[in-house]
N, C-alpha and C positions, 0 to 999 in steps of 0.2 A: 518641424514646418509639415503642417497637414497635407493630405494629397490632393484636397480642392484648394489650398491655396496656393499649392504650386501649379496646378494646372492654371488657375487666373492668370499666374505671372506669366509662364510660359504663353499663353492665348494673346496677354497683352505684347510680351515681347513679339511673338510673328505676325500680329496685325500692324505694330508698329512698322516693322520691316514693309510690309506689304501695302501701306498707306500712301508713299509718294513712291512709285514705280513704272518702270518702263517695261513694255512688252518687248520683248527681243527673240530674235532664231539664233540659237545657240548652232555653230559649226564644227563637228570634230574633223583634225588635220593628223592625217595617218603617214604625213611623210619623213623619213629619215634626217633628224637634226630638227626636225619643227614638229611636234608633237606637241599638240597644244589645243585648245578649243576657242575660236573666232565668236565675238559676238557681233550679230549684224543687226540692221533695222527690222522689225517684223513688219512694216509698211512695203519697203521694196528689196529688201535684201541686202542694202549697201552697208558696209562695213564700218562697225562702230569702233571696236575696239580687236586689233589683230591679234593681240596676245592675252586675251581675257582670262585665261588658265595656261601658264606654261607647266607641261607636265614632264620636264626634264627629270626633275630630282625623282620621281617615279620609276623612271628606267622602263617605260612600256614598250612593248610590242606593237602590234599594230592595233590602235586603238580603232573602234568600229562605232559602238549603238551610245546614246547619250538619251537621258530623261530628266526630268527636276522632279522631285519627290521632296515634297511640303517646301520646306529651308535649306534643302540639299541638293546638289548635282550630282547623279550617278554617270560614269564611262566605262564602258567595257571593253578591255583588252582582250582582242581575239586569241591574239598568238601566246599572250602572257598568262592567259588563264585566271584573271583578276577582273575584280571591279573595283574602280577608284572614287572616290567620295568626296566633294568639294561643298565650301557652303556658298552662299550666295554673293559672297564679295569676291569667289574663284579660289580662294584660301584650302591647301588640302587640310582635308580630314581625316580620313582612315581607307583602307583595304581592306575587301573581302577577296581569300586569297585561296579560298577550299573548296572542294564538291562542283568546281567548272572545268570547261574543256572548249576549248574552240568555240566561246560563245560569239554572239551577234547583236541580235538588235534587243532593247531592253523598254518597258513601259510600264507606266500604273495602271492596273487591270484590278478593278473591285475592289480596291483599296488596299492591294498587294504590290509589290514590283515584280513582273514577272520578266526573265532573261531566258532568250533562247541560247541552247546549248546542244552542239553536234557529236562533240567527242565523246568518250569514255575514261582519258585518263585523269590524274590529281583529284580521285575518287568522285569523279561525274559520272552522271547517267548519259550514256549516248541516247543521243535524238531526243529530247526532253526539254520541257518548259521549266526551269528551277522558278521556286516562287519564296520571296522573301517577304517580311512585315516591312511596313514603311520604315522603320528605324534599322533594319539591316540583319532581324532575325531568320534563320533560314528555316521555312515553313514546310518544305519538302518539293516533291516533282510532280509533272504530269507527264504521262507519256504524248511523243510530238504526235501530230495525224499525218505529218507524213516525215519523210528523212531528208536532214541538212536544211534546218529552217532555218530562215534568216530573220524576220521580224514578227511582232505579236502587237494587235490594235485591238482596242476595247472599244465598241459601240455606245458604252454605257447603259446597254439594256438588257444584258445578259447573253451577247453573242460577242465571243473573240474571233479575230481574222486572223490567218497564220499564213504566212509565204514561207517559201521555200525556194533550195537548188531545185536542180533537175527539171521537171515537167509536168509536177504534181498540184498548179496551179495555186488557187486560195482556198484554203480551208477553212472549215468553222469548228468550234468546240464552244463549251458552256462555262462557266465559272468554276463549274466541278472537274473538267479538263474531259468533259463526253462529248464524243464528235457527235456534229451535226449536218454533217455532210459538207458539200464545198457550194461557194461562191461561185468560183472559177475553175471548171473541171480540168482532169491532168488533159495536156497534149496541145493546150491554148497557147503558153510562155514558156518561156524557157530561162530559168534562173532568177526567178522575182527575188529583190531584196527589201529595200525599205517600202514600207507602204502607209498611208496618210491620209486623214480625211481633207475634203476639199470646204468649203465654206457652205456646200448645201447638202452636204451629209453624203456624197458619193467618194468613192475612194480614187486616190494617184499611185500608182506603181511604178517603180524604177524597175525597170526589165534591163539585163545585163547584156545578154546574149541574143541572138538571131536563133529563131527555132525554125528550122527549113521544112519540118513537116506542116505546120500549121502555115508558115508565111508572115507570122509575127515577128517583125525582126526588134532589135533593141530599142530604146527610146522610153519616153513616159507617155503612159497611158491612164484614160482616165474611165474608170467600171462603174457601173451601176452597181448600189450597194444593195438596191431592191431583186435584182436577178442576175448579176453578173455579168451583166453585155458591155462589149465595148463602146464607150460614150465619144470618145476620142482618143487621138492618138499622136504625138508627136515625134516625128524622127529626128533622131541627133546625128552628127557626123562622128560626134569622138569614141562613142559605144563607151561599154563597160561601166553603167550606172551604177551608184551606190545609193544615194539618198535621195530623198524628194520630199516637198514641203509647199502649200502653198501660203505666201506672202499674203497681207492683209488689202493690200489693192489688187488681187484676184490673179497676179503672175506666180507661176508656179516655179519654182527654185531645185534645180537638181545638180547631182554632183558627180563627176567621174575622179577618174584618176591623174586627172590634169587641169581642173580647174572645177568654178562653181561660174552655173549660169542660171540666166533668167527667160522665162517664155513668156513673151507677150499673148495671153490666151485671144485676146481680141482679133490679134494681128498673124500671130502665128511667129514672129519675129523672134529670135534668139539672141541673146545678147551676152558675152562674158564679163562675169562681174570681178573675179578676181582666180590667178593662177595657183594650183597647189593640187596635192593628192588629197582629196577629200573624202568622208565616209558620210554618216547620217546626221541630220538635223533633228532638231526640236523646238517647239515654241516653251520659252519661258519670262517669267515675271520677277525681274530684277530692281535690287532698291535703287534709285537715283540718289537718295541722301540718307543720313545718318537718324535715328530715332530724335534725336536732339532736334534735329533741324525740320520736323514733319509741322505743317502749318496745322491750326487748329481745325478741326472739324466746323464745316460749315453747314452740314445737312446732319438728319436723323433718317433711322428708317424702322420700322415695326411692320409685324411681330418677327421673333427670332427667338425659336425656330419658324418657320413659317411653311404653309400647306399649298396655299393656291395664290395669294397676293402677297407683295411688299409694299408699303405705304410708304414715300421718300415725301420728307419734308425739309426744303432747304430754305437757309437765308437770302442765297443767290439765285438769279434764272439757271434753270438748268439747261444743259446741251446735250450731252450725252451719258448714257448709262450701259455699261459692259458686265456682264457675267462668265468669271473663269469658272473653269472645273479646278479641283485641287491638285492637277498634274501641270496649271496653267495654259491650258485648253481654252481658247476663246469659245462659249458656247452661244452668249447673245450678245448682240449690239442694239441699242435704243437710243433713236435719236429722240428729245426733247425739244420742244418749241418754247425757249425761255419759262415756264413754268417752274414754280414754288413748290408746288405739291402734285406727287405724280404716284399713280396707281399703275404696278409692274405686276404683270401676269406670269406666273412662274408656274404653272399648274402642269405644263408639259416636261418640267425637269425632271431627270429620275430622282431618288431619294438620296442623300449624302450632302457632303461638304463643300462650299459653295465661296470663292469670293465676288462680293458685288463693288463695282468700281464708278462711284458717282461722278460727274466733271459740271463743272460751272463755265465759264470762259475764260476764268485766270486759274483757277485753283481743281485739285482731283484729291478725292479720298476714296481710300481701300478699307472694308472691313468684311471680316467673314461672317456666313450664315449658315444656317442649316434649312433643307428642303427635306419637308417631312413625306 
């Protein structure tokens, strides 16, 4: 079989999976006897499946970070020094078990998978970012910009934000691992764990503990991605924050060692959603139907690859258009007023692979496209 033939068969398979899909949030549970991944609604954080991935058979330690990597879900094991890989149905696929020690956050960065690594056992490099290809091949390491790092976050424009223990703030590096200084200087926070983007491009941070020197206590912080200033702060009574993410309704979800909570950002009211010992969260695009159940496409789009615009022609009046990055993150949401032809501006997107989701009143289709 030719390489070209194999490529197009794989592309068809992946596209078929994503055509009928649901945006979800995946949540890591690290509780003894309940090592698992919960599937939440991306709309508001409500539980869709409390046992989406049962990790019992892998006998993990403290599972911590999670990321969607194309058609796989990668989960880090902080104390077991492993990465577990599952398919989009939640079935176990494989384990990466060498060169890692005391690992935490994980994310897709510049079409690679970056993992934060603190320890030096098991053949690992202490205080490093371990880099893998999207298929799990080890690419090497970068030195961490601070000690005991906890998360990495790609702005898709050449800068990666790095959070850590102690008081080192949020550091910046480029895709080659070279320091670009800090976004948040040292001494502002104590023990930053997961960081994520808000819908408007600012950063939300889960701060684990109080900083008696600066007076910034544990809680959820909204930080300007432009200059690192604190835009908002949501105190929490439970403390010991681990994970944080924004739901589609604008609420902020955060985790502790006792529960998952939701913050109404308009009122500040906090609601406990589910009890448990939780860690990090990630957005994911998961299939609802099998490939054979997918409805026939009702719209076409061109060109692909595209540079500035995509033209969409539909048999049915269009309602919404979404664009997702290859890691499942929503990067564009566009309302369409029942038009059957629409010109979508993509000139501001970075080059790379994306998924275009087109919605009518009763149907949805999704296909991959390339932004040049």
